[in-house]
C-alpha positions as CSV (number, residue, x, y, z in Angstrom):
1,M,-20.5,-10.1,21.1
2,A,-22.3,-8.8,24.3
3,G,-20.7,-9.5,27.9
4,R,-17.5,-10.4,26.9
5,T,-14.3,-8.9,25.7
6,I,-14.3,-8.2,22.3
7,R,-10.9,-9.3,20.5
8,V,-9.3,-7.5,17.9
9,A,-6.6,-7.5,15.3
10,I,-5.0,-4.8,14.1
11,Y,-3.7,-4.4,10.6
12,L,-1.6,-1.7,9.2
13,R,-0.3,-1.2,5.8
14,L,1.4,1.5,4.3
15,S,3.0,1.8,0.5
16,R,5.2,4.3,1.6
17,D,6.0,5.3,5.2
18,N,7.6,8.6,5.0
19,G,6.3,9.6,8.7
20,G,3.4,11.4,7.4
21,S,-0.8,11.5,9.0
22,T,-0.9,8.1,7.6
23,S,2.2,6.4,9.0
24,I,2.5,2.8,10.5
25,A,3.3,5.0,13.9
26,A,-0.5,7.0,13.8
27,Q,-2.5,4.5,12.5
28,R,-0.9,2.4,15.6
29,E,-1.3,4.8,18.0
30,D,-4.9,5.7,16.7
31,R,-5.8,1.8,16.6
32,R,-4.6,1.1,20.3
33,A,-6.6,4.5,21.7
34,L,-9.4,2.9,19.7
35,C,-9.5,-0.2,21.1
36,E,-8.5,1.0,24.8
37,S,-11.6,3.5,25.3
38,R,-14.1,0.8,23.7
39,G,-12.8,-2.0,26.2
40,W,-11.5,-4.0,23.3
41,E,-8.8,-6.8,23.4
42,V,-5.6,-6.0,21.3
43,V,-5.1,-9.9,20.4
44,S,-2.7,-9.2,17.7
45,E,-1.3,-6.4,15.5
46,V,0.2,-7.1,11.8
47,E,1.5,-4.6,9.7
48,D,2.4,-4.8,5.9
49,V,5.1,-1.5,4.8
50,D,5.8,-1.1,1.5
51,I,3.2,-3.1,0.3
52,S,0.6,-1.7,-2.4
53,G,-3.3,-2.3,-1.1
54,S,-4.1,-3.5,-4.4
55,L,-1.8,-7.3,-3.6
56,P,-4.0,-10.1,-2.4
57,A,-3.8,-11.6,0.4
58,D,-1.2,-14.0,-0.1
59,R,1.6,-11.9,-1.2
60,R,1.3,-9.8,1.8
61,P,3.3,-11.4,4.5
62,G,1.4,-9.6,7.5
63,L,-2.0,-10.1,5.7
64,K,-1.3,-13.6,5.2
65,R,-0.6,-13.9,8.9
66,L,-3.9,-12.4,10.2
67,I,-5.6,-14.8,7.8
68,A,-4.4,-17.5,9.1
69,M,-5.4,-16.7,12.7
70,L,-9.3,-15.2,12.3
71,D,-10.7,-17.9,14.4
72,R,-8.8,-16.4,17.4
73,I,-10.4,-13.0,16.4
74,D,-14.1,-11.8,16.6
75,M,-12.9,-8.0,14.7
76,L,-10.2,-7.1,12.1
77,L,-10.0,-3.3,12.8
78,V,-8.0,-0.9,10.2
79,A,-7.5,3.1,9.7
80,Q,-10.0,3.0,6.5
81,P,-10.7,1.2,3.9
82,D,-7.6,1.9,1.3
83,R,-5.4,0.8,4.0
84,L,-6.7,-2.8,3.9
85,S,-7.5,-3.0,0.2
86,R,-7.1,-0.7,-2.6
87,S,-8.2,-4.0,-5.0
88,T,-12.5,-4.4,-4.9
89,A,-11.5,-8.3,-6.2
90,V,-9.1,-8.2,-3.4
91,A,-11.4,-6.6,-0.8
92,R,-14.6,-9.2,-2.0
93,S,-12.3,-11.9,-1.1
94,L,-11.1,-10.9,2.1
95,L,-14.7,-10.5,3.3
96,R,-15.4,-13.3,2.0
97,D,-12.7,-15.1,4.1
98,L,-13.9,-12.5,7.3
99,D,-17.6,-13.8,7.0
100,L,-16.2,-17.7,6.7
101,A,-14.3,-17.2,10.0
102,G,-17.2,-15.3,11.9
103,T,-14.7,-12.0,11.9
104,S,-16.3,-8.8,11.6
105,L,-14.6,-5.8,9.9
106,T,-14.4,-2.4,11.4
107,T,-13.1,0.6,10.3
108,A,-11.4,3.5,12.3
109,R,-12.2,6.8,10.5
110,D,-15.4,6.2,8.7
111,H,-16.6,3.6,11.7
112,L,-17.9,1.2,9.1
113,D,-18.9,-2.1,10.2
114,T,-19.0,-4.8,7.6
115,T,-21.6,-7.0,9.7
116,T,-24.1,-4.6,8.2
117,A,-25.8,-4.0,4.6
118,D,-24.6,-0.6,4.1
119,G,-21.8,-0.9,6.4
120,R,-20.5,-3.6,3.2
121,R,-21.8,-1.3,1.0
122,R,-20.1,2.5,2.0
123,F,-16.6,-0.1,2.8
124,L,-16.6,-1.3,-0.8
125,S,-17.4,1.9,-1.9
126,A,-14.1,3.2,-0.6
127,V,-12.5,0.9,-2.0
128,A,-13.5,0.9,-5.5
129,D,-12.6,4.5,-5.0
130,A,-8.8,4.0,-4.1
131,E,-8.7,1.5,-6.8
132,S,-9.5,4.2,-9.3
133,E,-7.4,6.6,-7.5
134,S,-4.7,4.1,-7.9
135,G,-5.2,3.9,-11.5
136,L,-4.8,7.4,-12.1
137,I,-2.1,7.6,-10.2
138,R,-0.5,4.8,-12.5
139,A,-1.1,6.5,-15.7
140,R,0.1,10.3,-14.5
141,I,3.3,8.5,-13.9
142,C,3.3,6.4,-16.9
143,R,3.0,10.0,-19.1
144,S,5.2,11.5,-16.8
145,R,8.2,8.9,-17.7
146,M,7.5,9.1,-21.1
147,S,7.5,13.1,-21.2
148,L,10.6,12.9,-19.5
149,R,12.1,9.9,-21.8
150,E,11.1,11.8,-25.1
151,V,13.2,14.8,-24.3
152,A,16.1,12.7,-23.1
153,R,15.5,13.6,-19.3
154,W,16.7,11.5,-16.8
155,I,13.6,9.7,-15.0
156,G,15.6,8.4,-11.9
157,G,17.6,5.7,-10.1
158,N,20.9,4.8,-10.7
159,A,22.8,5.8,-13.5
160,P,23.3,2.2,-15.4
161,Y,27.0,1.4,-16.6
162,G,28.7,3.2,-18.6
163,Y,26.3,6.5,-17.7
164,R,26.9,8.9,-15.5
165,I,24.0,11.4,-14.4
166,V,24.8,15.0,-14.9
167,A,22.6,18.7,-15.1
168,D,20.4,19.5,-18.3
169,T,19.9,23.1,-19.0
170,N,16.2,22.9,-18.4
171,G,16.9,22.1,-15.1
172,G,16.6,18.2,-14.7
173,K,18.6,15.6,-15.2
174,R,19.7,13.3,-18.1
175,L,22.6,11.2,-18.6
176,A,25.9,11.3,-19.9
177,P,28.7,8.7,-20.8
178,R,31.7,8.5,-18.1
179,E,34.9,8.5,-19.9
180,D,36.2,6.3,-18.2
181,T,34.3,3.7,-19.2
182,A,33.6,4.7,-22.5
183,D,36.2,3.2,-24.7
184,R,35.0,-0.6,-22.8
185,M,31.8,0.5,-23.1
186,R,32.1,1.3,-27.3
187,T,33.5,-2.2,-27.8
188,F,30.5,-4.0,-26.8
189,H,28.2,-1.6,-28.0
190,P,28.9,0.5,-31.0
191,T,26.0,2.9,-30.8
192,Y,26.9,4.0,-26.9
193,R,28.0,7.8,-27.3
C-alpha cells in the first residue's frame, strides 16, 4: 500500500452509549485523529449503538453496510477488538470476509494488525476474553435477578398493569396492587392480591 493513500473505514460500536470513555463520540474523535496523524483517508464511518458485539454482522445495520463496501476500502479501523466483536465465531467470520476482500483490520488501542499471524492471534485472543467477560456478566445479572425474585423485590422496568412500584422495607422496591384496578384484576385473575 506504499505510495498511495490508505482508504479506511471506521467502525464504532457500543452496547450502551452513556458518554463514558468508550462513548461513540470518544471513539470517533480518537479514530479520526489517528487517521489524520498517519495520513489515512477516512472513506466511511459506520456505527452501531445499543447493539451487542456478540451479534453477527447481518444483525448489526452499520456493520452490514460496512461489509457490503469492503471492496472499496483498504483497512477497517476499530478502537479495540471488543468494539468489533465479543464472539469468537463472529470474529472469525468477519476476518474471513475481510480476507476475501483483501481488507486489513487494525485496532487503534493495541495497534493489532490482522495481516500478521501474531496480530490475528492477539485479536482473536482479545475477542475470546471479551466473550468470556460477557458470559460472566450475563451469569451475574441472572443470579441477581433470581435473588430479587426470591425475596419478592422488583427487578426493574415498568410495573405491569394493575400494580405499582413501592418502596420496600429493605431499601429496594416491590410491586403492590393498585386499588383503582383491583376489582377488575380480581375478576380476570383470582390470585391477584
